[in-house]
All heavy atoms as TSV, in Angstrom:
chain	resi	resn	atom	element	x	y	z
A	1	MET	N	N	-19.580	202.033	83.695
A	1	MET	CA	C	-18.667	201.918	84.807
A	1	MET	C	C	-19.015	200.717	85.668
A	1	MET	O	O	-18.152	199.995	86.106
A	1	MET	CB	C	-18.712	203.206	85.632
A	1	MET	CG	C	-17.815	203.191	86.810
A	1	MET	SD	S	-16.376	204.116	86.398
A	1	MET	CE	C	-15.567	204.145	87.931
A	2	SER	N	N	-20.303	200.487	85.915
A	2	SER	CA	C	-20.693	199.363	86.761
A	2	SER	C	C	-20.407	198.032	86.060
A	2	SER	O	O	-20.096	197.047	86.709
A	2	SER	CB	C	-22.167	199.460	87.139
A	2	SER	OG	O	-22.965	199.389	85.966
A	3	GLU	N	N	-20.497	198.002	84.737
A	3	GLU	CA	C	-20.183	196.780	84.004
A	3	GLU	C	C	-18.709	196.425	84.139
A	3	GLU	O	O	-18.346	195.269	84.311
A	3	GLU	CB	C	-20.546	196.938	82.532
A	3	GLU	CG	C	-22.032	196.976	82.276
A	3	GLU	CD	C	-22.328	197.165	80.802
A	3	GLU	OE1	O	-21.432	196.890	79.981
A	3	GLU	OE2	O	-23.447	197.585	80.482
A	4	ASP	N	N	-17.836	197.419	84.106
A	4	ASP	CA	C	-16.411	197.183	84.238
A	4	ASP	C	C	-16.067	196.613	85.613
A	4	ASP	O	O	-15.273	195.692	85.732
A	4	ASP	CB	C	-15.617	198.481	84.015
A	4	ASP	CG	C	-15.670	198.926	82.557
A	4	ASP	OD1	O	-15.913	198.055	81.696
A	4	ASP	OD2	O	-15.460	200.122	82.302
A	5	SER	N	N	-16.686	197.151	86.659
A	5	SER	CA	C	-16.374	196.666	88.000
A	5	SER	C	C	-16.877	195.241	88.193
A	5	SER	O	O	-16.234	194.431	88.840
A	5	SER	CB	C	-16.955	197.586	89.067
A	5	SER	OG	O	-18.369	197.596	88.983
A	6	LYS	N	N	-18.012	194.894	87.605
A	6	LYS	CA	C	-18.517	193.531	87.710
A	6	LYS	C	C	-17.588	192.562	86.975
A	6	LYS	O	O	-17.303	191.475	87.455
A	6	LYS	CB	C	-19.929	193.434	87.136
A	6	LYS	CG	C	-20.981	194.065	87.994
A	6	LYS	CD	C	-22.351	193.899	87.377
A	6	LYS	CE	C	-23.403	194.618	88.208
A	6	LYS	NZ	N	-24.723	194.509	87.583
A	7	THR	N	N	-17.098	192.967	85.815
A	7	THR	CA	C	-16.180	192.130	85.052
A	7	THR	C	C	-14.877	191.921	85.818
A	7	THR	O	O	-14.370	190.820	85.905
A	7	THR	CB	C	-15.878	192.774	83.691
A	7	THR	OG1	O	-17.111	193.006	83.015
A	7	THR	CG2	C	-15.000	191.873	82.862
A	8	THR	N	N	-14.366	192.982	86.425
A	8	THR	CA	C	-13.122	192.901	87.172
A	8	THR	C	C	-13.273	191.990	88.380
A	8	THR	O	O	-12.434	191.146	88.639
A	8	THR	CB	C	-12.674	194.309	87.627
A	8	THR	OG1	O	-12.586	195.142	86.484
A	8	THR	CG2	C	-11.348	194.241	88.328
A	9	VAL	N	N	-14.360	192.118	89.107
A	9	VAL	CA	C	-14.587	191.276	90.272
A	9	VAL	C	C	-14.726	189.825	89.842
A	9	VAL	O	O	-14.161	188.929	90.444
A	9	VAL	CB	C	-15.840	191.750	91.055
A	9	VAL	CG1	C	-16.187	190.762	92.146
A	9	VAL	CG2	C	-15.612	193.131	91.632
A	10	GLY	N	N	-15.438	189.556	88.741
A	10	GLY	CA	C	-15.592	188.199	88.241
A	10	GLY	C	C	-14.260	187.594	87.826
A	10	GLY	O	O	-13.980	186.435	88.102
A	11	ARG	N	N	-13.442	188.392	87.198
A	11	ARG	CA	C	-12.138	187.918	86.757
A	11	ARG	C	C	-11.247	187.610	87.951
A	11	ARG	O	O	-10.567	186.607	87.979
A	11	ARG	CB	C	-11.494	188.972	85.861
A	11	ARG	CG	C	-10.141	188.586	85.352
A	11	ARG	CD	C	-9.571	189.587	84.408
A	11	ARG	NE	N	-9.990	190.933	84.743
A	11	ARG	CZ	C	-9.538	192.018	84.155
A	11	ARG	NH1	N	-8.670	191.927	83.181
A	11	ARG	NH2	N	-9.965	193.212	84.516
A	12	ARG	N	N	-11.279	188.476	88.959
A	12	ARG	CA	C	-10.463	188.250	90.161
A	12	ARG	C	C	-10.901	186.989	90.888
A	12	ARG	O	O	-10.080	186.206	91.338
A	12	ARG	CB	C	-10.544	189.456	91.090
A	12	ARG	CG	C	-9.792	190.644	90.569
A	12	ARG	CD	C	-9.871	191.786	91.522
A	12	ARG	NE	N	-9.219	192.960	90.979
A	12	ARG	CZ	C	-9.356	194.168	91.438
A	12	ARG	NH1	N	-10.157	194.407	92.470
A	12	ARG	NH2	N	-8.719	195.182	90.896
A	13	ALA	N	N	-12.197	186.808	91.000
A	13	ALA	CA	C	-12.700	185.608	91.664
A	13	ALA	C	C	-12.294	184.363	90.889
A	13	ALA	O	O	-11.896	183.355	91.471
A	13	ALA	CB	C	-14.218	185.677	91.804
A	14	PHE	N	N	-12.352	184.432	89.571
A	14	PHE	CA	C	-11.950	183.304	88.742
A	14	PHE	C	C	-10.474	182.982	88.941
A	14	PHE	O	O	-10.093	181.822	89.109
A	14	PHE	CB	C	-12.232	183.628	87.270
A	14	PHE	CG	C	-11.670	182.616	86.319
A	14	PHE	CD1	C	-12.298	181.390	86.164
A	14	PHE	CD2	C	-10.518	182.874	85.590
A	14	PHE	CE1	C	-11.781	180.445	85.289
A	14	PHE	CE2	C	-10.002	181.945	84.722
A	14	PHE	CZ	C	-10.633	180.727	84.566
A	15	LEU	N	N	-9.639	184.007	88.934
A	15	LEU	CA	C	-8.200	183.786	89.102
A	15	LEU	C	C	-7.875	183.220	90.483
A	15	LEU	O	O	-6.977	182.396	90.621
A	15	LEU	CB	C	-7.426	185.081	88.848
A	15	LEU	CG	C	-7.452	185.564	87.402
A	15	LEU	CD1	C	-6.778	186.917	87.277
A	15	LEU	CD2	C	-6.789	184.548	86.491
A	16	ARG	N	N	-8.592	183.651	91.505
A	16	ARG	CA	C	-8.384	183.085	92.848
A	16	ARG	C	C	-8.707	181.600	92.864
A	16	ARG	O	O	-7.970	180.791	93.415
A	16	ARG	CB	C	-9.251	183.815	93.868
A	16	ARG	CG	C	-8.698	185.137	94.282
A	16	ARG	CD	C	-9.514	185.715	95.435
A	16	ARG	NE	N	-9.249	187.129	95.531
A	16	ARG	CZ	C	-10.169	188.086	95.464
A	16	ARG	NH1	N	-11.438	187.779	95.345
A	16	ARG	NH2	N	-9.831	189.338	95.554
A	17	LYS	N	N	-9.825	181.238	92.255
A	17	LYS	CA	C	-10.229	179.834	92.237
A	17	LYS	C	C	-9.252	178.991	91.433
A	17	LYS	O	O	-8.917	177.878	91.823
A	17	LYS	CB	C	-11.644	179.700	91.677
A	17	LYS	CG	C	-12.690	180.234	92.621
A	17	LYS	CD	C	-14.070	180.131	92.045
A	17	LYS	CE	C	-15.080	180.755	93.005
A	17	LYS	NZ	N	-16.431	180.751	92.466
A	18	VAL	N	N	-8.781	179.517	90.325
A	18	VAL	CA	C	-7.799	178.791	89.520
A	18	VAL	C	C	-6.504	178.622	90.307
A	18	VAL	O	O	-5.902	177.557	90.303
A	18	VAL	CB	C	-7.543	179.520	88.184
A	18	VAL	CG1	C	-6.346	178.940	87.464
A	18	VAL	CG2	C	-8.774	179.439	87.304
A	19	GLY	N	N	-6.080	179.660	91.003
A	19	GLY	CA	C	-4.857	179.578	91.803
A	19	GLY	C	C	-4.970	178.567	92.919
A	19	GLY	O	O	-4.063	177.776	93.159
A	20	ILE	N	N	-6.088	178.536	93.601
A	20	ILE	CA	C	-6.289	177.570	94.687
A	20	ILE	C	C	-6.329	176.158	94.120
A	20	ILE	O	O	-5.742	175.237	94.681
A	20	ILE	CB	C	-7.579	177.897	95.469
A	20	ILE	CG1	C	-7.388	179.198	96.244
A	20	ILE	CG2	C	-7.953	176.762	96.413
A	20	ILE	CD1	C	-8.664	179.744	96.849
A	21	GLY	N	N	-6.961	175.974	92.989
A	21	GLY	CA	C	-7.017	174.650	92.360
A	21	GLY	C	C	-5.648	174.173	91.916
A	21	GLY	O	O	-5.311	173.001	92.038
A	22	THR	N	N	-4.828	175.082	91.420
A	22	THR	CA	C	-3.480	174.725	90.974
A	22	THR	C	C	-2.621	174.294	92.151
A	22	THR	O	O	-1.891	173.311	92.063
A	22	THR	CB	C	-2.829	175.917	90.254
A	22	THR	OG1	O	-3.683	176.323	89.183
A	22	THR	CG2	C	-1.473	175.553	89.719
A	23	VAL	N	N	-2.708	175.010	93.254
A	23	VAL	CA	C	-1.927	174.654	94.438
A	23	VAL	C	C	-2.350	173.285	94.953
A	23	VAL	O	O	-1.517	172.445	95.285
A	23	VAL	CB	C	-2.089	175.736	95.536
A	23	VAL	CG1	C	-1.481	175.270	96.845
A	23	VAL	CG2	C	-1.448	177.031	95.087
A	24	GLY	N	N	-3.633	173.027	95.007
A	24	GLY	CA	C	-4.130	171.735	95.477
A	24	GLY	C	C	-3.698	170.594	94.567
A	24	GLY	O	O	-3.285	169.535	95.026
A	25	ALA	N	N	-3.764	170.821	93.255
A	25	ALA	CA	C	-3.344	169.782	92.306
A	25	ALA	C	C	-1.845	169.547	92.395
A	25	ALA	O	O	-1.379	168.418	92.315
A	25	ALA	CB	C	-3.734	170.188	90.888
A	26	GLY	N	N	-1.068	170.601	92.589
A	26	GLY	CA	C	0.382	170.460	92.712
A	26	GLY	C	C	0.768	169.655	93.939
A	26	GLY	O	O	1.655	168.810	93.896
A	27	ALA	N	N	0.101	169.899	95.038
A	27	ALA	CA	C	0.397	169.151	96.261
A	27	ALA	C	C	0.020	167.687	96.094
A	27	ALA	O	O	0.721	166.794	96.572
A	27	ALA	CB	C	-0.361	169.761	97.435
A	28	THR	N	N	-1.057	167.414	95.406
A	28	THR	CA	C	-1.494	166.043	95.191
A	28	THR	C	C	-0.521	165.297	94.288
A	28	THR	O	O	-0.185	164.146	94.534
A	28	THR	CB	C	-2.897	166.016	94.554
A	28	THR	OG1	O	-3.785	166.749	95.392
A	28	THR	CG2	C	-3.396	164.617	94.376
A	29	LEU	N	N	-0.031	165.953	93.246
A	29	LEU	CA	C	0.885	165.302	92.319
A	29	LEU	C	C	2.275	165.118	92.916
A	29	LEU	O	O	2.961	164.158	92.601
A	29	LEU	CB	C	0.987	166.118	91.025
A	29	LEU	CG	C	-0.252	166.113	90.148
A	29	LEU	CD1	C	-0.048	167.041	88.963
A	29	LEU	CD2	C	-0.556	164.711	89.660
A	30	ALA	N	N	2.719	166.031	93.754
A	30	ALA	CA	C	4.074	165.966	94.289
A	30	ALA	C	C	4.231	164.872	95.333
A	30	ALA	O	O	5.309	164.342	95.522
A	30	ALA	CB	C	4.446	167.315	94.891
A	31	THR	N	N	3.182	164.504	95.991
A	31	THR	CA	C	3.281	163.524	97.070
A	31	THR	C	C	3.790	162.167	96.595
A	31	THR	O	O	4.715	161.633	97.176
A	31	THR	CB	C	1.911	163.377	97.770
A	31	THR	OG1	O	1.519	164.667	98.228
A	31	THR	CG2	C	1.980	162.424	98.926
A	32	PRO	N	N	3.268	161.561	95.518
A	32	PRO	CA	C	3.770	160.243	95.133
A	32	PRO	C	C	5.174	160.270	94.532
A	32	PRO	O	O	5.820	159.246	94.460
A	32	PRO	CB	C	2.774	159.750	94.091
A	32	PRO	CG	C	1.721	160.759	93.965
A	32	PRO	CD	C	2.091	161.936	94.773
A	33	LEU	N	N	5.664	161.427	94.098
A	33	LEU	CA	C	6.964	161.503	93.464
A	33	LEU	C	C	8.118	161.458	94.456
A	33	LEU	O	O	9.254	161.249	94.069
A	33	LEU	CB	C	7.062	162.786	92.628
A	33	LEU	CG	C	6.065	162.887	91.483
A	33	LEU	CD1	C	6.221	164.230	90.776
A	33	LEU	CD2	C	6.248	161.754	90.495
A	34	VAL	N	N	7.842	161.659	95.712
A	34	VAL	CA	C	8.889	161.664	96.712
A	34	VAL	C	C	9.258	160.223	97.022
A	34	VAL	O	O	8.422	159.412	97.395
A	34	VAL	CB	C	8.422	162.387	97.995
A	34	VAL	CG1	C	9.474	162.301	99.067
A	34	VAL	CG2	C	8.072	163.827	97.683
A	35	GLY	N	N	10.535	159.892	96.855
A	35	GLY	CA	C	10.995	158.531	97.117
A	35	GLY	C	C	12.095	158.542	98.156
A	35	GLY	O	O	12.510	159.579	98.666
A	36	SER	N	N	12.577	157.375	98.476
A	36	SER	CA	C	13.647	157.295	99.456
A	36	SER	C	C	14.986	157.651	98.802
A	36	SER	O	O	15.202	157.394	97.622
A	36	SER	CB	C	13.715	155.884	100.046
A	36	SER	OG	O	13.982	154.959	99.016
A	37	ALA	N	N	15.879	158.222	99.572
A	37	ALA	CA	C	17.187	158.621	99.069
A	37	ALA	C	C	18.098	157.402	98.984
A	37	ALA	O	O	18.012	156.489	99.802
A	37	ALA	CB	C	17.796	159.664	99.991
A	38	GLN	N	N	18.968	157.393	97.971
A	38	GLN	CA	C	19.913	156.300	97.802
A	38	GLN	C	C	21.325	156.860	97.816
A	38	GLN	O	O	21.581	157.933	97.284
A	38	GLN	CB	C	19.666	155.586	96.479
A	38	GLN	CG	C	18.332	154.893	96.396
A	38	GLN	CD	C	18.152	154.208	95.052
A	38	GLN	OE1	O	18.983	154.332	94.178
A	38	GLN	NE2	N	17.048	153.507	94.906
A	39	ALA	N	N	22.230	156.122	98.400
A	39	ALA	CA	C	23.631	156.536	98.426
A	39	ALA	C	C	24.232	156.340	97.038
A	39	ALA	O	O	23.818	155.461	96.283
A	39	ALA	CB	C	24.389	155.711	99.446
A	40	ASP	N	N	25.202	157.176	96.685
A	40	ASP	CA	C	25.838	157.025	95.384
A	40	ASP	C	C	26.697	155.757	95.370
A	40	ASP	O	O	27.183	155.292	96.388
A	40	ASP	CB	C	26.658	158.257	95.022
A	40	ASP	CG	C	27.697	158.600	96.051
A	40	ASP	OD1	O	27.617	158.062	97.163
A	40	ASP	OD2	O	28.588	159.405	95.755
A	41	SER	N	N	26.864	155.200	94.187
A	41	SER	CA	C	27.529	153.911	94.060
A	41	SER	C	C	28.981	154.039	93.606
A	41	SER	O	O	29.621	153.037	93.331
A	41	SER	CB	C	26.757	153.035	93.085
A	41	SER	OG	O	26.705	153.655	91.820
A	42	GLU	N	N	29.505	155.255	93.501
A	42	GLU	CA	C	30.871	155.437	93.049
A	42	GLU	C	C	31.860	155.226	94.194
A	42	GLU	O	O	31.611	155.614	95.325
A	42	GLU	CB	C	31.075	156.854	92.505
A	42	GLU	CG	C	30.404	157.104	91.190
A	42	GLU	CD	C	30.710	158.480	90.660
A	42	GLU	OE1	O	30.774	159.427	91.453
A	42	GLU	OE2	O	30.878	158.597	89.457
A	43	THR	N	N	32.993	154.648	93.846
A	43	THR	CA	C	34.061	154.514	94.832
A	43	THR	C	C	34.817	155.831	94.897
A	43	THR	O	O	34.635	156.722	94.049
A	43	THR	CB	C	35.027	153.382	94.442
A	43	THR	OG1	O	35.659	153.740	93.204
A	43	THR	CG2	C	34.300	152.056	94.304
A	44	ASN	N	N	35.707	155.955	95.864
A	44	ASN	CA	C	36.487	157.197	95.987
A	44	ASN	C	C	37.377	157.424	94.776
A	44	ASN	O	O	37.581	158.558	94.343
A	44	ASN	CB	C	37.317	157.169	97.267
A	44	ASN	CG	C	36.473	157.431	98.489
A	44	ASN	OD1	O	35.427	158.074	98.393
A	44	ASN	ND2	N	36.906	156.925	99.636
A	45	ASP	N	N	37.927	156.348	94.195
A	45	ASP	CA	C	38.760	156.496	92.994
A	45	ASP	C	C	37.932	156.990	91.809
A	45	ASP	O	O	38.392	157.821	91.029
A	45	ASP	CB	C	39.420	155.168	92.643
A	45	ASP	CG	C	40.478	154.764	93.666
A	45	ASP	OD1	O	41.040	155.667	94.331
A	45	ASP	OD2	O	40.741	153.545	93.795
A	46	GLU	N	N	36.714	156.480	91.671
A	46	GLU	CA	C	35.849	156.913	90.577
A	46	GLU	C	C	35.421	158.367	90.752
A	46	GLU	O	O	35.255	159.089	89.781
A	46	GLU	CB	C	34.620	156.019	90.486
A	46	GLU	CG	C	34.923	154.623	89.987
A	46	GLU	CD	C	33.720	153.717	90.048
A	46	GLU	OE1	O	32.772	154.009	90.803
A	46	GLU	OE2	O	33.729	152.697	89.341
A	47	LYS	N	N	35.267	158.802	91.980
A	47	LYS	CA	C	34.882	160.189	92.237
A	47	LYS	C	C	35.990	161.159	91.869
A	47	LYS	O	O	35.734	162.294	91.500
A	47	LYS	CB	C	34.522	160.376	93.714
A	47	LYS	CG	C	33.224	159.716	94.108
A	47	LYS	CD	C	32.956	159.914	95.582
A	47	LYS	CE	C	31.715	159.177	96.022
A	47	LYS	NZ	N	31.486	159.291	97.464
A	48	ARG	N	N	37.234	160.712	91.965
A	48	ARG	CA	C	38.385	161.598	91.730
A	48	ARG	C	C	38.907	161.554	90.307
A	48	ARG	O	O	39.792	162.328	89.958
A	48	ARG	CB	C	39.511	161.224	92.691
A	48	ARG	CG	C	39.172	161.541	94.118
A	48	ARG	CD	C	40.356	161.281	95.026
A	48	ARG	NE	N	39.965	161.480	96.408
A	48	ARG	CZ	C	40.043	160.552	97.344
A	48	ARG	NH1	N	40.523	159.364	97.053
A	48	ARG	NH2	N	39.653	160.812	98.565
A	49	LYS	N	N	38.396	160.663	89.476
A	49	LYS	CA	C	38.938	160.536	88.125
A	49	LYS	C	C	38.591	161.761	87.281
A	49	LYS	O	O	37.625	162.481	87.551
A	49	LYS	CB	C	38.421	159.272	87.457
A	49	LYS	CG	C	36.958	159.324	87.068
A	49	LYS	CD	C	36.536	158.052	86.378
A	49	LYS	CE	C	35.055	158.136	86.019
A	49	LYS	NZ	N	34.591	156.944	85.377
A	50	ALA	N	N	39.384	161.967	86.260
A	50	ALA	CA	C	39.157	163.093	85.356
A	50	ALA	C	C	37.928	162.810	84.507
A	50	ALA	O	O	37.807	161.744	83.917
A	50	ALA	CB	C	40.376	163.300	84.471
A	51	ARG	N	N	37.014	163.741	84.458
A	51	ARG	CA	C	35.788	163.544	83.684
A	51	ARG	C	C	35.779	164.359	82.396
A	51	ARG	O	O	35.105	164.026	81.451
A	51	ARG	CB	C	34.575	163.910	84.530
A	51	ARG	CG	C	34.474	163.024	85.747
A	51	ARG	CD	C	33.267	163.371	86.572
A	51	ARG	NE	N	33.270	162.660	87.830
A	51	ARG	CZ	C	32.742	161.464	88.011
A	51	ARG	NH1	N	32.183	160.850	87.010
A	51	ARG	NH2	N	32.783	160.884	89.188
A	52	TYR	N	N	36.513	165.425	82.369
A	52	TYR	CA	C	36.527	166.287	81.195
A	52	TYR	C	C	37.597	165.795	80.234
A	52	TYR	O	O	38.744	165.604	80.607
A	52	TYR	CB	C	36.818	167.726	81.601
A	52	TYR	CG	C	36.879	168.666	80.429
A	52	TYR	CD1	C	35.724	169.156	79.868
A	52	TYR	CD2	C	38.095	169.052	79.897
A	52	TYR	CE1	C	35.769	170.011	78.791
A	52	TYR	CE2	C	38.153	169.911	78.826
A	52	TYR	CZ	C	36.990	170.388	78.269
A	52	TYR	OH	O	37.030	171.227	77.205
A	53	LYS	N	N	37.197	165.571	79.007
A	53	LYS	CA	C	38.144	165.149	77.978
A	53	LYS	C	C	38.020	166.093	76.806
A	53	LYS	O	O	36.931	166.363	76.319
A	53	LYS	CB	C	37.848	163.717	77.544
A	53	LYS	CG	C	38.090	162.739	78.662
A	53	LYS	CD	C	37.863	161.329	78.222
A	53	LYS	CE	C	38.187	160.427	79.385
A	53	LYS	NZ	N	37.228	159.416	79.644
A	54	GLU	N	N	39.141	166.587	76.344
A	54	GLU	CA	C	39.129	167.520	75.233
A	54	GLU	C	C	39.164	166.719	73.936
A	54	GLU	O	O	40.214	166.454	73.373
A	54	GLU	CB	C	40.334	168.465	75.328
A	54	GLU	CG	C	40.070	169.782	74.678
A	54	GLU	CD	C	41.116	170.808	75.025
A	54	GLU	OE1	O	41.267	171.117	76.208
A	54	GLU	OE2	O	41.779	171.276	74.094
A	55	THR	N	N	37.993	166.328	73.471
A	55	THR	CA	C	37.863	165.540	72.256
A	55	THR	C	C	37.819	166.454	71.035
A	55	THR	O	O	37.845	167.687	71.155
A	55	THR	CB	C	36.588	164.679	72.310
A	55	THR	OG1	O	35.470	165.549	72.480
A	55	THR	CG2	C	36.640	163.693	73.459
A	56	ASP	N	N	37.745	165.839	69.860
A	56	ASP	CA	C	37.761	166.623	68.623
A	56	ASP	C	C	36.581	167.591	68.536
A	56	ASP	O	O	36.738	168.727	68.099
A	56	ASP	CB	C	37.742	165.696	67.402
A	56	ASP	CG	C	39.049	164.934	67.254
A	56	ASP	OD1	O	40.082	165.435	67.741
A	56	ASP	OD2	O	39.028	163.844	66.657
A	57	HIS	N	N	35.387	167.155	68.961
A	57	HIS	CA	C	34.248	168.068	68.846
A	57	HIS	C	C	34.345	169.212	69.846
A	57	HIS	O	O	33.898	170.319	69.579
A	57	HIS	CB	C	32.924	167.314	68.976
A	57	HIS	CG	C	32.601	166.822	70.341
A	57	HIS	ND1	N	33.139	165.686	70.871
A	57	HIS	CD2	C	31.784	167.321	71.294
A	57	HIS	CE1	C	32.664	165.508	72.091
A	57	HIS	NE2	N	31.852	166.479	72.376
A	58	VAL	N	N	34.993	168.992	70.992
A	58	VAL	CA	C	35.204	170.078	71.952
A	58	VAL	C	C	36.219	171.069	71.387
A	58	VAL	O	O	36.029	172.285	71.456
A	58	VAL	CB	C	35.667	169.509	73.316
A	58	VAL	CG1	C	36.090	170.627	74.255
A	58	VAL	CG2	C	34.583	168.668	73.939
A	59	LYS	N	N	37.271	170.555	70.785
A	59	LYS	CA	C	38.284	171.432	70.167
A	59	LYS	C	C	37.660	172.243	69.029
A	59	LYS	O	O	37.955	173.425	68.874
A	59	LYS	CB	C	39.451	170.600	69.648
A	59	LYS	CG	C	40.288	170.005	70.752
A	59	LYS	CD	C	41.374	169.127	70.177
A	59	LYS	CE	C	42.134	168.422	71.276
A	59	LYS	NZ	N	43.118	167.464	70.756
A	60	ALA	N	N	36.781	171.614	68.260
A	60	ALA	CA	C	36.105	172.333	67.170
A	60	ALA	C	C	35.212	173.432	67.726
A	60	ALA	O	O	35.144	174.527	67.171
A	60	ALA	CB	C	35.292	171.355	66.325
A	61	PHE	N	N	34.528	173.156	68.838
A	61	PHE	CA	C	33.678	174.168	69.461
A	61	PHE	C	C	34.515	175.376	69.890
A	61	PHE	O	O	34.155	176.516	69.642
A	61	PHE	CB	C	32.957	173.565	70.667
A	61	PHE	CG	C	32.121	174.550	71.420
A	61	PHE	CD1	C	30.853	174.873	70.982
A	61	PHE	CD2	C	32.607	175.165	72.565
A	61	PHE	CE1	C	30.070	175.783	71.686
A	61	PHE	CE2	C	31.835	176.063	73.268
A	61	PHE	CZ	C	30.568	176.380	72.822
A	62	TYR	N	N	35.654	175.113	70.539
A	62	TYR	CA	C	36.527	176.209	70.960
A	62	TYR	C	C	37.064	176.985	69.754
A	62	TYR	O	O	37.148	178.206	69.781
A	62	TYR	CB	C	37.702	175.675	71.778
A	62	TYR	CG	C	37.327	175.207	73.170
A	62	TYR	CD1	C	38.053	174.215	73.796
A	62	TYR	CD2	C	36.256	175.753	73.855
A	62	TYR	CE1	C	37.730	173.786	75.082
A	62	TYR	CE2	C	35.920	175.336	75.128
A	62	TYR	CZ	C	36.664	174.353	75.729
A	62	TYR	OH	O	36.334	173.939	76.985
A	63	ARG	N	N	37.436	176.275	68.690
A	63	ARG	CA	C	37.981	176.934	67.509
A	63	ARG	C	C	36.921	177.812	66.847
A	63	ARG	O	O	37.185	178.961	66.487
A	63	ARG	CB	C	38.484	175.866	66.525
A	63	ARG	CG	C	39.189	176.456	65.319
A	63	ARG	CD	C	39.602	175.387	64.319
A	63	ARG	NE	N	38.418	174.825	63.663
A	63	ARG	CZ	C	37.961	173.598	63.829
A	63	ARG	NH1	N	38.583	172.749	64.609
A	63	ARG	NH2	N	36.872	173.181	63.200
A	64	VAL	N	N	35.707	177.305	66.716
A	64	VAL	CA	C	34.637	178.062	66.050
A	64	VAL	C	C	34.245	179.282	66.867
A	64	VAL	O	O	33.951	180.341	66.319
A	64	VAL	CB	C	33.419	177.131	65.822
A	64	VAL	CG1	C	32.197	177.909	65.393
A	64	VAL	CG2	C	33.763	176.073	64.798
A	65	ASN	N	N	34.259	179.163	68.178
A	65	ASN	CA	C	33.864	180.272	69.038
A	65	ASN	C	C	35.029	181.170	69.431
A	65	ASN	O	O	34.882	182.046	70.252
A	65	ASN	CB	C	33.167	179.733	70.277
A	65	ASN	CG	C	31.819	179.187	69.927
A	65	ASN	OD1	O	30.957	179.914	69.458
A	65	ASN	ND2	N	31.643	177.890	70.111
A	66	ARG	N	N	36.189	180.913	68.856
A	66	ARG	CA	C	37.390	181.740	69.010
A	66	ARG	C	C	37.880	181.842	70.444
A	66	ARG	O	O	38.317	182.883	70.901
A	66	ARG	CB	C	37.171	183.127	68.434
A	66	ARG	CG	C	36.886	183.087	66.964
A	66	ARG	CD	C	36.745	184.449	66.391
A	66	ARG	NE	N	36.356	184.304	64.990
A	66	ARG	CZ	C	35.932	185.281	64.243
A	66	ARG	NH1	N	35.829	186.480	64.724
A	66	ARG	NH2	N	35.604	185.067	62.998
A	67	TYR	N	N	37.819	180.738	71.152
A	67	TYR	CA	C	38.454	180.682	72.469
A	67	TYR	C	C	39.942	180.437	72.240
A	67	TYR	O	O	40.327	179.694	71.346
A	67	TYR	CB	C	37.867	179.548	73.325
A	67	TYR	CG	C	36.470	179.809	73.768
A	67	TYR	CD1	C	35.408	179.113	73.231
A	67	TYR	CD2	C	36.198	180.764	74.751
A	67	TYR	CE1	C	34.104	179.342	73.645
A	67	TYR	CE2	C	34.904	181.001	75.175
A	67	TYR	CZ	C	33.865	180.287	74.626
A	67	TYR	OH	O	32.594	180.527	75.033
A	68	PRO	N	N	40.807	181.050	73.046
A	68	PRO	CA	C	42.237	180.856	72.842
A	68	PRO	C	C	42.637	179.403	73.131
A	68	PRO	O	O	42.125	178.777	74.049
A	68	PRO	CB	C	42.899	181.808	73.835
A	68	PRO	CG	C	41.845	182.105	74.829
A	68	PRO	CD	C	40.524	181.942	74.153
A	69	ALA	N	N	43.558	178.906	72.338
A	69	ALA	CA	C	44.051	177.537	72.534
A	69	ALA	C	C	44.964	177.503	73.748
A	69	ALA	O	O	45.585	178.504	74.118
A	69	ALA	CB	C	44.808	177.070	71.282
A	70	LYS	N	N	45.056	176.334	74.366
A	70	LYS	CA	C	45.937	176.176	75.529
A	70	LYS	C	C	47.389	176.303	75.089
A	70	LYS	O	O	47.787	175.736	74.091
A	70	LYS	CB	C	45.728	174.817	76.186
A	70	LYS	CG	C	44.449	174.708	76.956
A	70	LYS	CD	C	44.405	173.382	77.684
A	70	LYS	CE	C	43.163	173.267	78.517
A	70	LYS	NZ	N	43.092	171.990	79.223
A	71	GLY	N	N	48.163	177.049	75.863
A	71	GLY	CA	C	49.593	177.161	75.630
A	71	GLY	C	C	49.958	177.971	74.390
A	71	GLY	O	O	51.073	177.918	73.927
A	72	GLY	N	N	49.032	178.732	73.869
A	72	GLY	CA	C	49.445	179.453	72.673
A	72	GLY	C	C	48.573	180.541	72.402
A	72	GLY	O	O	48.333	181.437	71.897
């Protein structure tokens, strides 16, 4: 019984140290990744244009997955 409690305490202490080390490493790595924000370069016309195009491979995907066709 005493061996089990020593093992459990050792494991808990190990996990605490690993957790603290992970948090510290994460904070260190995240700091240089933060950059300045940039405005988007699209004009209002480009923002409003249609982006979805029903190409042949999209139609094949719908046909294979048995989605109903438009208008029928």
